[in-house]
N, C-alpha and C positions, 0 to 999 in steps of 0.2 A: 269696885269690882260689882257690876251691874248685876242686875238678877230679873224677875218678873214676877211681878203680886196680882195674885190673883183675889177680887173682891168682888163687894157686889151681891153675895149671895150666902150660902150655908155653906159652910167647909167641912166636909163629915170624915173628921180625923181618923175615927176607929171606932166600933160599937161605945155608946154612951158617950164620946168627947167629940165636941164640936166647937168651930171657931169663925171667925166672921172673916178672915183672910187669911191667906198663906202666901209666903214668900219662897221663892225656889231662886237658888244660885247653883250655878256649875250643873247642874242636872237634880239637883237634891233639895229635899225640903230645908229651909234655912230658918224657918220659923212660921209657927200660926199663933194666931191671936186676933184683937183688937184691930180693924181696919184701921183707926187714926192712928195706932201705936204705930203699926207697921208702916204707913205711909210716912209717919216722919222720921222713922226711922231707916227707909231705905228710899231716899228721894230720889234718886237714879233709877231706881228701877221702871223697868216697861209696866205700864196698866193693864191689865186685862179686866174689863168689866163682867162679871157673871149672870148680869140681867134677871137678877133675880134667880138663876137655877141654883142645882146643888151638885157641889164636885164631890165627888168620891174618891176612893182607893180606885186608881185602874183595874177596869174588869179585863175577865181572864176565862179563857173558856178551858178546863181541864181535859175536855176529850170532844176534839173535833176530826172529822178527816179534810182538813183543810183545802186541800188542792182537789179533791175529787170535788169537795163541795162547789170550788169556785168553774172545775169541769161541768160540773151538772149546770149551770148556767147555759152555757154553750150545748145544751141538749135538749132532747125531747123531753118532757117534765108533764108527768100523766099524775100528778099528786092530785089534784082536785075534780079529776073524770069521775064522774059518780055512776056511770057503766060501763061495761064492758062497751058496748057499741060506741057511748061517747069517746072512750079511750081508741077503737081503732078507725073512728072515723079522724082523727089527729093523726096518727100514726097513718092514715091513706096521704093525708095533706103534705106531712112531713117527709114522707120517703118520696113521693112524688118530684121533689126536690134535689134529692141526693145524686151525686156524680156517683155514673158507674163503678161497680165495685164495694161501695161505701159500705159500712156497716151501721144498722140504726141502732144507737146506745143511748142511753138516758134510762126514763122511768119512773121510777118512785112510786109507781102503781099500790094500791092498797085493795087486794083481794076480799078483805072485809066487809067493804065498803060496796063491792059487787055482789056478794053471795055465794061466789064459788071463786077456783080459779080458774084462767081463761087457759086456752091452746094453741096447742102450734097451728094446729089446722085455721084456727080462727085468722092468727097473727099470717099466715102466709098469705090470705085473700087480699091483704093490704101491704105488703111488703114490697111489690115489685119487684122483686128478682132479689132484693136484697138481703144477706144476712141479717137476725134480729138477736140480739140479747138485750132485755130491759129487766132490770133491778127491780125488786120490790121495794117497796118504802123504808122497810127496815133492814134492806141490804142482804137480807140471810136467803134469798129467793131468786131463781131469775126465770123469766119466761122467756123462750128462744121457739122460734120458727123453725121449720124443718131443714130449710137449707144452712143456717146455724147449727143445726143435730150433725148435720152431713158433714160441715167443717171441721167439727170437734168428734167425728167418729164414733158417735154415742148411737147406740141401734138397739135392737132387741137382746142380742148378748152380751151387751155391756156393763160389767158389775159396777153397780154403787160403790164407791171407797168407803171405808171404813166411818163411821159418822157421816156420812151422807145420803141423799135420797134421791133416787131419780122415780117419777113418779111415771106409772104406764097406766096404760089401759087394760081389760079384761085378756086382752089378746099377747099382754109383754110390751106392747109398743110403748115407747115413751112419750107421753104426750105434750112433753114442751117444757115442764116446771122441774127444775133442779134446786135442791135446798143444801144446804151447809156444805160440806167437804166437796159435795157431786158439785158444787159452781166452781170448782177449780177446772173439773172438764172442759167448759167452755171457756172459761178467762184465759186460760193460757194460751189461748188461738185468737184472743182478741185485740185488734191494735193496740198499742201502749203509746201514751204521750213521750216523747223523745224530749231530750235535755231543755233545748228551745223552747216546744212546749208547755215544757212542767214550769219553767222560768217566767214564763207570759202570764201562765196561770196562777203562780203565786203573787206575782206583782197584781193581777187583778185582785184575787182576795184580798191581798194587803188593804188594797184602797177599799172594798166591801165593809172589812173588819172598822177599821178608821170610823166608817161612818157609823157604825155602830155601838161606839165605844171600848171596842178591843185593844188592851196594850198587850196581851201574853196569852200567848197559846199550846196546850200542849197536841200536837200532831199527831195522827196516827196512821198516816196513810202509808198503802203497802200496795205499789204497783208491781205487775208479774215484771221480777227482774230487776227493779230498782225504788228507791225510796226518793222523795224531793229533797233530800238535803242540800241537794247538788244546787236546787235553784234558790234555796233562802241565801247558800253560801255564795252564789254569786249575786246576789242582789247585796249582799254584806260588802262585799270587795268593791261594788260598783257606789257604794254611799246610799244605797236604796233601801234598805231594810232598816224599817222603824216600828220595828213590830218582835217582841221578843217570843223567841220560838223555840222549843223543846219538841225536836223530832223522837219521835218514837221509832223504837226497831221491831222488824217484822219477827216471827216467830221462828220462820225459816232462817235467817240470818243470825240465827244467835252463835253458832261455831264461828263463821267469818267475822265476825264484829269482837269475837274474844281473840281469835288469831290477831287481827288487827290492833288489839289492845285498846279498844274503846270501852267506855264505861260511862254511867248515866252521870250527866252532870259535866261532861267533858266540854270545854267552849270555850265561849266568852258571856259578856253580859247579852249579847242580844241573840245569838244560836249556840244552842246546847240540844248533848245528845240526852233522850228522852228515857223511859223505860222501854222492857221489852213488850210489846203486847201479845196476849195469847187468848184465845178462845177456849171456852169452856161448854158452851151451847149455843143453841139459835136462838130466837127470839121470840115474845109476845105476838108477834103479828102473823108471823107466819106459824104457830104453834109448834116449835122447836124448841122453846126453853126449856131445861132437862127441869123435871117436878119430882118431889118425892113422892105424890100423889097424883093419879091422872086426871089430865084436862077434864073437865066437867062432861058428861053423858057419853065418855070413851074409855077406850082401856090405854089410851095412848101417854107416855109420861114425857113425850119428846126427846130428843138427840143429846147425848153426852159425846160431845166432837172429840175428848180427850180421854185417854183412859189416866185414871187417878195414878198411879203409879208412875207414868210416863211425865205429867205436869207435876208430881210432885221432884221427880230427877233433872228435869229442865230448872224448875224453880230455883234449886239447891246448886245447878252449875251455874245459873246465874248469878246466883248472890255472890257465889265466891271469886266471880270475876268483877264484883261490885258493879253491877248492872240491874237496878230495880225494878220489879213487874207490874205490870199494869193487866190484871186478868178480867176478860170479860166475861160476867156471869150473871144470867138473868133470873132462872129459874132459882127455887131455892135449896135444890138437889145439888145443882152450880156453885152456888156460894157455898156452903159448906164445904165440896170439894177443895172451891181455890181456897177458903182459909185453912183447911187443914193442910196444902201444901204449902203455904206460906208459914204456916207457924214455925215451924224447925229453923228457920233464916233469922227468927226474931231472937234466937239465939245466937246464932252464929255470924249473922249482920245485921245487928240492932240499928245501924244508923242509916240503914236504906228505908227508905219513903215507898214502903211496900202499897199498893192499891188494888182494890175493886171495883170492878168499872160497872155499871148499870144499879146492880143490888137491887132490884124491882122486888124481889120476893125472899122471903128470908124468914128460914125456921125458929121459931120462937127460943130454941137454945143457942143460935149462932148470934141475936141482936145483942148481946154484950161482949160478945166476940171483937169486935171490930175495935174497942175502947181498949180491952181487957190486953189485945196483940198490938195495939197501935197502926191496925191497919187502915188507910184513907178509904172513906167509902165516897167514892169518886161517881156523882149521880146526877140524872141530867131532870131538874124538876118538871120540865115543858112533858118530859114522858108521862108523868102522871096525869095531866088532866089531859091529855091525848089518847092514852089507852085507859081510861078508865071504863068505858064500856066493852072494851075487849075483857079487860081484867074481870068486872064482873060477871062478863058472857063467859068464859072460857075457867078461871081461879074460882069465881062463885066466893059470897061474902062471908064463910067462914075463913076463905086463906086471905081475903083483899084487906083483913085487919094488920096482914104483917106485909102489905106490900107498900112500896115508896116509902119506909119508914121513916124519915127525915128526923122527927122529932125523939123517936125513941132511941135510934143511934145516938143523935147529939147529945142526951140526957146521960147517955150510959157511958159517956166518953169517946166517942169516935168524933176525929175530924172529917167532916163534909167540905168537898171540893166539886163545885157545880160545872158544867158547862151546858153542851148542845148537842153532842153528836152526829153536828151535822156530815152530811146534807139530811141525814133522815129527819132530822128538825130544824128549823132556820136558826141561825146562830143572830140570834137576840136576846140579850141578858134582861132586858126590860119586861120580853115576855115570861122567861125564866123566873123573874123576881115576883112577880105577879101570881104565875103559879105555884111556888114557894110557900107565898104567905096566905093565899086565898084556897088553894087547892081545887079552883076552877078556872075552866076555861071563859073569855070574854060575854061567850053567851050563856052560859050554866046560870041557872036560877039559885041553886044551892052549889054547896063546898063538898067534896068527897072525902070521908073522913079526915073532916079538921082538926081531929085530934092529934093528925101528924104535920098540921101549918106549923109553919117555921114563925117568928115576928120581924119585920124588915129590917133590924140591924144583924140579926142571924143570915137572914137570905144576901144582905149586901156581902157580908163574911162570906159565904160560900162560893161568892164571886170574885171575890178580891184575895182576903187572907188566907182563906181556903185552898184555893188554887196557888198562892206563892208558896204555901207548904208543901201541898202533893208533890211541886216541883223543885222542891228546896232552896228555894227564894227566898224565904218569910225573915230571912235575916235582914235583907233590904229590902222588899217588897210588899206588898197588901196591904198598909197602911200609911197616913200621911205623916205619921212623926216624924218629928225633926231627927235629921240625919238618914233619914230613907231614901231611894230615888221618887223624883217626883213625877211618878206615874198617875194620870189621873183622869177620871171621866167624869163628863158636865151633863145633866140633863136639864132640860129645859123648865121644870120647876121641883118645888123641894117635897119627895116625896111622901116625909113624914105631915105634909099639909095637902097631902091631896088625896081623894077617895081612889084608893084602890080598883074600883072599877075604872076610873080614869086612866090608869096609869099605861096602858097599852096604847092610848092615846098622844103620850108624850114622845118625845125625841130626843135622842142625843146632840145636843148642841158643841160639845168640844170633845176632844179626844188628843191628852199631853202625854208624849214619854219624853222620860229625861228633861220633863222643863221645858219642851220644845212641842208647839202646838202642829199635831200633825192632821187633825179636821178641824175645822171652825164653823160652824152655821148657826150663829146668835150669839156669838160672846166676842167682846173684841173692846 
């Protein structure tokens, strides 16, 4: 029986356990140990030289909008536009080359860097007659032009839906900014990717994900009228799927999913049904995250996008149908509401891996509830470093001691499952690991609340065993112990032997799924 012998580097089997080499047979880890011993006992195995790199359990991303991330690669990106004028100049050049009738889509703009919200009138000047709807960086706001507002039939008399905001000027005229549940008013008229485009985007995303070391994702895409499950299923049928995908269900489709008999975990080794995604609030970047106390210098406490009673009822309904939940909750009020909704299901459906997503600000009384209730804290380390200035500005120092509290949550028994929230942040676990360990951006001079930092082993677990646990795959994934599936990521140097400030400059040199090399650039 042939196999593959990985040698010539350090194999990180799990926290605290390393080996010189790893032997994979039939897609599983057959042995780990000394290189000479495994080479002698597996003379027939193919040799793969790690060339001094670090082999770790395959990286997962517990929370990403995978197909949207791939789609954003083909659309206008304003994420690094320093001013509104710079953004408008880019939009002008982009729109001038669009075919007649096409929408201007994309965005990822950050109004916090610009100092104010942009307007429809400004966008009108550079749209060349095209309707435009641009997403904010956090995805919780839309910047639309007048043409888009007309197509969506949003005017002076249009009421904002519950949990939504239509920004207006002093005369009541919409300014072009829509937030939270109000974004659905324009999203419903946008062109949606058809089945062929979803398939093409999923393939593109897979190739890029392999280059970043990903072997497992929790996909939380939801396009109007469709989720991209069909795209991954088509890839699987054609033998193209080499990434483990857990595709979440959108909140609006719960009753349909129950009627179809779907449940979390339904599927096979590569493609499974994930949790039900539910929003409870907005985001820090748009200042719509639901807070216990107002944003600094205001009387605004953000937006609760669903009533607590409705949330509790829907979570209970899902649990009764064997569907777990992943509840978006960023503000401390929203986190408490999410935990309250989940708590009864720990008695009625204790086997479900219930999750709260983002968990960016937590009440002191809730910090221990994750561990006590067995609720996964699904978080994105890079959010803390990207948003540290906004958190200081809008939440203030008295609250940021409870912000992105990885260390406290972990020490109090919570399982941490890490991800990117791409395309809000890049899919790049190396950057996330750096953020988790240092609480710094590469350009920062000092860490932000370093008392909440993690060790390297803990950060690696967040991207491997933590994700596997959150997705119900911990029996077979998440470590490189004998008998588990050989899903692994190889980094160009051993992170334990390199200063953290150098980690962002390292690269992934290999991605392995089921013992098969899916990406290689520096091993062999």
